[in-house]
Every structure is written in C-alpha cells, then in structure tokens.
N, C-alpha and C positions, 0 to 999 in steps of 0.2 A: 504493500500500500504506500509506504514511504517513498519507494522508488518511483511509483507511478506519479505521486505528487511532485517529486523533484523533476521527473521527466516532463510533466505538464508545465511546470514553471519554466523549465529550460526551453520548451517548445514555444511558449508564449513570448519569451524574451527574443527568440530567434525571429518569430513572425513579426513582433513589434519592431525589431531592428530592420527587417526587410522592408516593412511598410514605411518606416521613417526614411530609409534610403531611397525608396521610389518617390517619396513626396518632395524630397529636396530637389531644387531646380538644377537643370543642366545649364552650362554657360558655353557659348561659342563666340569667340572674338575673331572677326575677319578683318585683317589689317593689310591694306594695300600700301604701295610704296610710291611716293611722289604724286599722288592723285590730288588734284586741285579742288578748291571749293566749288567751282562751277562745272565739274566734270561728271555730274549726274543729271539726268533729266529733271528730277525733282528738286535740284538745286540750280536749275536754269540753263543747262547745257543746250545750246541751239542746234547742234548738229551731231550729237552723240546720243544714241538710243539706249536707255537702260530700263527696260520694262520690268524686270524682276526686282530691281532695287526700288523703282518707283512704287511697285506694288507692296514691297516691304514697308516703305514709308506710309503708304495708305493704310496698312494694317498695324502700324506702330507709331513711333514718334521721331520727328526730325529735330535734331539739336542744331541750332543755327549760330551759336556762339561757343563752339566746341574747339578746344585747343590741344595741340600736340607740341612738338619741338621743331627746331629749324632744320634738322637733318636726321638721317636714318638711325645711327647707333644710339645717340642720346634719347631719341624718341622711344626706342624699344626699351631702354633701361628705365625710363620714366614710367612706362606702362607696367613693367614687371615689378618695380619696387614701390610705386605710388609716390615717388619723390622727384624733385627737380634733379637733372643729371649732375649738377655740381655738388649736390648733397650726398649722393651715394658713393660708396667706396669703389675704387678701381683696383685691379689685381696687380699690374706691373707698371705700365706707363701711366702715371697719374694725370698727365695733362693731355692725353691723346684726345683728338676730336671725337673719335668713335671709341667709347669706353669699353675696356675689357672688364666686365662686371665681376667684382670680388665674390668668391663662393660663399662668404659669410653674409652676403646680402640675402634677405628673405624675399622670394618671389611670390607672385600671386598663385603660382602652381603649388608652392610649398604650403601656403596658407590653406589652400583647398584640400591638399592631401591630409592635413590634420583633421579635416572634417569627413574623411573617408572617400574623397573623390579620386577617380581615375583620370589621369592627365596626359595630354599629348600636344606636341608642337609640330607643325608641318610648315616648311617654307624657309624664309630668310630669318636667321638668328641675329647676326651682327653684333654679338656681345662677347665673342671669343676671338676677335680679330677681324678687321674689315676686309683684308686681303684673303680670298678663298684659298690661297696656297700657303698662308702663314698663320693659320688659326691655331688656337690652343685646345686640344681635345678635352682637357680637364675643365674647360669653361663652357662646354656645350650643354644643351638642355637636360640631358640625363643626369647632370651634376647640379642642376638648378631646379629640381622638383618635378621634372616631366618623366612619365613612365615610358613614353614612346617619342621618337624624333625621326623625321625624314625631311631633309632639306639641304640648304646651302649655308655654310657658316658666315659668309660675308656678302659683299655686293656683287652685282653682275656687270661691273664696269667693262670687263674684258671677257671673262669666262665664268662659268658656273660649275663647280665641283659638288657632287651630291654625297651626302652622308646618311647612313642609317645607324641610329644609336650614336656611337662615337667613331664608327669605322667608315672611312671613305670607300664608296662603292662605284663611283663613276666620275670620270674627269671630262671636262668640256662638254657638258650635257647640252642637248639641243634646247635652246631657250624657248623656242616656240611651243614646246611640250609642257613647260613648267606649270602653267595655270591649271591644266587638266590633271597633271600627275599629282600635284599637291591636293587638288580637290578629290581625286580618287582615293588617296590615303585618308583624307578626312572622312569621307563617306564610309570607308571600310571600318574606321575606328568607331564611328557612331553606331553602325550596325552591330559591331562586336560588343560594345559596351552599353547597349540600350537598356539593360536591366539594372544598371547601377548609375549613381550620379557621376557625371563626367564634366571635365573642362577641356575644351578644344581651342587651341590657339592656331589659327590658320593665317600665316603671314606671307602674303604673295610677294614674289619678286617684282612683278609688273605693277605699275607702268614705269619703273625705274629703267633708265637706259643702260644697256642696249635693249631697245624695244624689239619684241618678236611676237607675232601672232600665228596661230596654227592655220593650216590650209583652209579650214572651214570658215575662218573669220577674216583672213588677210584679204584686203581690197574690198570689203563689204560695207564699210562705214563711210558716211559723208564726212566724218571727222578725220579722214586720212589714217595713217598707220596708228597714230595714237588712239583714234576712235576705234579702230579694229581691236586694239588691246583692251580698251575699257569695255567694249561690248562683249568680248570673250569672258572677261572677269564677271560681268553681269550675268551671263548665261550660267557660269559655274556657281555663282552665289545661288542662283535658282535651283541648281542641282542639290545643294545643301539644304535649302528650304524644303524642297520636295521630299528629301530623305527623312527629315525630321517629322514631317507631316505623315508620310506613309508608315512610319514606325510608331505612330500614336504618341509622339513626344511633344507635339506642338504646344499643348497647354502647360507644359512644364519645362520649357526651354527659353532662356533669354539669348537672343542673337543680337550682337552688336557689330555694326559695320562702320569702319572709319579708316583714316589714312594717317601715315606717320609724319607728314609735313606737307607744306604747300608744293606747288608744281614748279618744275623748271619752266622758265619763261623765255629762255634764249635758245632753245633747241629746235625751234621751228616745228616741223611735224613730229618731233620727238618730245615735245613739251606740252604741258596741260594748260589749264585756264583757272584763274582765280577771281574773275570779275564777280561782284563789283568791288572786290578788295584790292588794296594796293600791294604791288610787288609779289614775290613768290619765295620759293625755297632758298634757304640760307639767310634770309633777312628776318628782322623782327617787326616789319610792317605786318599788317593783318594777314596778307596773303601768304606769309611765310609759316604761320603757326595755326591759323584758323582753318579747320578742315571740315569736310562733310561728315556727318555722323547720323546714323539711323539705328534706333533700338526697337526691337520687336519681341513681345511676349504676349500672345493672345490671352485675354482675360486678366492681364496684370497691367500692361502698359496700354493706355487708352489709344484706340485706333484713330488714325487720321489726325493726330495731335502734333503740336509744335512747341518747342521750348527754346526761348532765347536767353535763358539764364546762363551765366558763365559756368562752363563745365569743361573737363579736360581728361586726358588719358591718365593723369596722376590720380584721378578720382576712382578709376575702375577697380583697383585693388581693395580699398576700404569699402566700396559699394558692394562688390561681389561677395566679399567676406561677410558682410552683414546679411545679404540675401541668402547666403548659404547657411546661416546660423552661427557663424563664427565672428572673429574680430581680426582687424589688422594688427600687426605687431605692436606691442606696447613698450618694448625695451629700447625704442629708437624713435626719432621724429619721423612722422609720415606727413608729407605735404598735402596729399589728396584728402578730400572730404567725402562723406557718404552722400551721394546724389540720388539715392533710391527714392526720396520723396518727390524729386522732380520726375524721375522715370515713371513712377506710379500715378502721377497726376495729382499728388496730394499738395504740392506747392508749385508755384509758377516762377519763383525767383529765390535766390539765395544771396545773402549779403556777404560777399567774399571778394578776396583780392587775388589777382593772378599776376605772376612775374614772368617776363619774357627774357630768356637767356639766349645769347648768340655764342655758342660754345661756353667759355667761362666768363663771359662779359654780361653783366646785367644791363639790358638795353631799354626796358620799358616796364611799366606797371599799370595794370588796369584795376579799377575799383568801380563796380557796377558799370555805368555807361561811359565813364571817363578813362582816357588812356593818356599817360605821359611818356613821351620818348625822352630818354635821359641823355645828357651830354656824354660824349665819348671821352673817357679819362685815361685810357691806356696809351702808351707811347705810339706815335704814328707809325714808326717802322715795323712794329710787331703787331699792329692792329689786325684782328681777325677780319674786320670789315675791309681792310686793304687787301688781305690775302684772298678774300672771296669776291673782290670787286668785279671780276669777270663773270661771275655767276648771277649778278644782279643788274637790273636795268640801271643805266647811268644816273637817271634822275633819283634813284633810291639808294645808290651806293655812295652816300654822302657821310662825311664826318660831322656829326651833330655837335654844335658848339654851345647852344643854349637849350633849355627844356622846351619841348614842343607839346602842346596840349590839344587833344582831339576829343570831341563829343561823338562817340561812335553811334549813339542812338540817332543823331541827326546827320552824321557825316561818316558813313561806314567806309568810304574810300579814302579817308584821312587826307582830304584835300586842303583843309583850312585850319591853320594853327591859331588857336584862340587863347594862348597862354597870357597874352597881355591883358585881355579882358576878364580873366578869371585867376588873379594872383592867389586867392585863397585856396583854390583847388590845386594849383601848382604846388603850393606849400604843403598841403595835405598829402599829396601823392609823393612828394619828395621825402617826407617822413617815413612813408611806407617803404620806399626804395632803400632808405638808410637802414631800416630794420632788416631787410632782405640781405643787404651787403654784409651786415654783421652776423646774422644768424645762418643764412644759407651759403653766402660767399660771393666773391667777385674776382675779377682778374688779379687783384693784388691783396685779396683777403681770404684766408682759410676760415670758413664760417664756424661760429661757435658750436653749431650742431651738425656740421658736416662730418662724415664718417671715414675712419680708417680702422682696419682691424689688425694692423701690424706696423712695422717701423716705416713702411713706405708712406710718404706724405706728398700731397700735391705741391708743385714747385711754386709756392706763393710767398710773398715777402712778409706778410703780416698775419699773425694769429690773434684772435680776439677772445675775450671772455664771454660767457653766456649772456644772452640778451633776453629780455622779458617779452611775453605777450605775442603770440602768433596772431597776425591780423586776419 
C-alpha cells in the first residue's frame, strides 16, 4: 500500500512537471544581418515584397522604435547578454570592434537552460572571432549555453566556413544556400523538440555582403539583388511560421523578428534602405541602430498592434527570462529592461533612457522622444568615426563639435537641430550621458560597472568609482 502511495505521488509529480513544461512558452528569435528599417513591406518598402512578415505583423505587433547596435558583433553580444557591448567582458582582445565574448558572461540561452529549456543556435555567431578562418572554438555557442549549433563563426565578407557543434565541416560554402540551410536546421530542431520548451536563435547571414540568393529567388524582385535576398528571407520566415502552426505550437510560441543594425547605404544594389531615418550602418544616427522589429504570439500579443515605445535587443534577455518564469542574472548589471508589458499590450510606453554607442564611443542619448548627439571627444587621428568615414554618407560622417538636439517625435529624420531653443533639455540629457560614461564606459573611461573576469582589462586610460542610480 505504501509503495502504491509513493508511486502515485511520484507519478503525479512527473505528470505535473510534464504539464508545466508544455505550458511554458517557446521562444524563437530570427535575427537578420544589415537589414534596414525600410526593408519590409510593413515598414514601407516600395519595391520589396515581404508577404509573410507583413502577415506576421498583422497577427502581432510592430515595434517602431526598436534599437540594436551599429555593427554585427556588438549587436549579437548585446542581445545575448542584455547589456551594452562596452559593458560586457571580452575574452582576449578587449578593444576589438567585434567582441570575443568572455565565457563567464551569462547568455540568454544559459538563463533559459536553468528553466529546463532546450536551446539551439543556427547561423552567424560572430562572438568567437569575426574572421571565419581565425575563430576560437572555445567561444562558440556550445560553450555559451546552446545545446545545438550549425552555422558560421564570423562574417561573410569573403567566404563562409560552416561548423556543426565546434567542428568545422565545410569550407567556402555556397552563400546562396545559407538562408535555406539555416532554416532547414531550425525546422528540424522545432520538430524534434516540440514536446519540450525550447529556445531557437536563428541568425541569418543575409543580407550582409557578399549578397547571394538561390536560383528560385535570384532576379525575381523589383528591388534588385538585395530585394531577391530579402524576399528569400521572407519566404523562409514563412516556413518557420508554418512549422510552428502545423505542430500545434502556435498559441505557445513567441516569435521575434529583427535585425542586428541598420543597412549599408553605399553599396548600391548590395545595400538596404533606412528611410525615413537618417544614415545607416556604423553610424549613431537613427538609421544606424533603429531596426524593424515584429513580435508575434497569438492570444498573448495583440494582433495588428503597434508600439512606438523605446525598446531594444538588450531588453530581450530580461523579457524572455520573465516570460519563461525565471529572472535575468542578479550578480551583475543588466542594461535591458522587461518589455513584456509592452508586448502584451498592457502598457503603450515606458519611461526609459537609451544610449547609442559607436564601438567604444558614447555618441548619443535618447530619453522618450528627445535625442542628443554628443560632441566627439576622442582624438581625431584615432576616431572611430574617421576610420569608418567611408562607410557613411559624407553628410553624416561628421565630427560633432557641439551637442545637437532632435525631437524624434516631430523630426524622425533628424533634420533640424533644436539645441539652442531647448537648453534645459540639452542639460538634462547631458547629465544622463555623464552617468553612462561613468557607469557603462566611454572611449577613455572603464565604466564602474563594466565587467572583466580576469586580469585582462580594456585599454582605457581612466577607471572610475561606482556611480549611483540607473536612469
């Protein structure tokens, strides 16, 4: 009798655990590379057709003030850690533009694994070395909380080498096959893990140059080769959406689509579009960091909705942790905030501040609708703006001498500097910038709450004491 009772209690615990596992939501992040704000139909693309993403927006929420970082590697690190890139620790080269993320950093995958999630990453990693021939296997996704990995360690500037787990399996892969191959892996993972809560990070190589589209899409878009690539991405997003629906996971899965930074604007048919925003990739004008974002979860995220509150990739870790029933790490500073009230339609705004970094230089601060572009204080010869001048339109590749203030609610294109007529707002935002310089860091300041986990420190001339009050 006692054995039967114990068996019954054990069975009830198992069933309860299984039921809990099935009720916890799944999460899918689809992260494209260099896709601009205007490169979706639902964000105003005039000649690129994206019917599946447009439908995803109709069934979910468009975020119209959603921010990433200026370039690839820092953006991925920000998403993984919930922190500004200058905040989190680097493994070896502490001042590299594309960070090699320290293994003691806690990723979104590691947070979810503690909640019993199965995790997978497919596509571009870019946190173990930007050069696909010189990456560090010990920094690949399997060492950062992911159960499965298939993809490329770095960028596709010249070639793509493919890895499964931590082992290189293919060199100089055909780039025109990547969008489909990554999606095939993602679909196989969803099908295999449909009975347990899962986290899927699908980070596409495209539309980063070199551009390539498969034969089924090449030459089919009115938007040229770039349009071909985007339309192929759209089709494959549709394949993921269809798989989730066919497996009966639709009402228990959050799907988030966004990009890692703004578009190249100087690559002609190889670059994207950021209108009505100013400038594009590598800059801290709006076109460099504000990216398209769609979130969908039927029955949870209101269909056909739009949110213009400031939100960002750094918010995804604390938000997903909350939705999964867990918490973001509490032993370190996390810059992101929980935006689930925005996603679920419970709030339409958050009073928050966002800081714009160009590599290790603090360039701007936004508080609600106001944005202040900060004077450049680093030496001219070593200025990152100088080094990246050829990547930005000449009108935007300027060395800012005095603060420039923009009302983004009235002037989304940053055309009119109103600093002279709003000195009190300039002063307010300069105070917020001073806080960020001291707490997060700047080109000449190692932030009070920036992280290292060993003797390696970023090559900065000044260290500061802890500062009060996160804005």
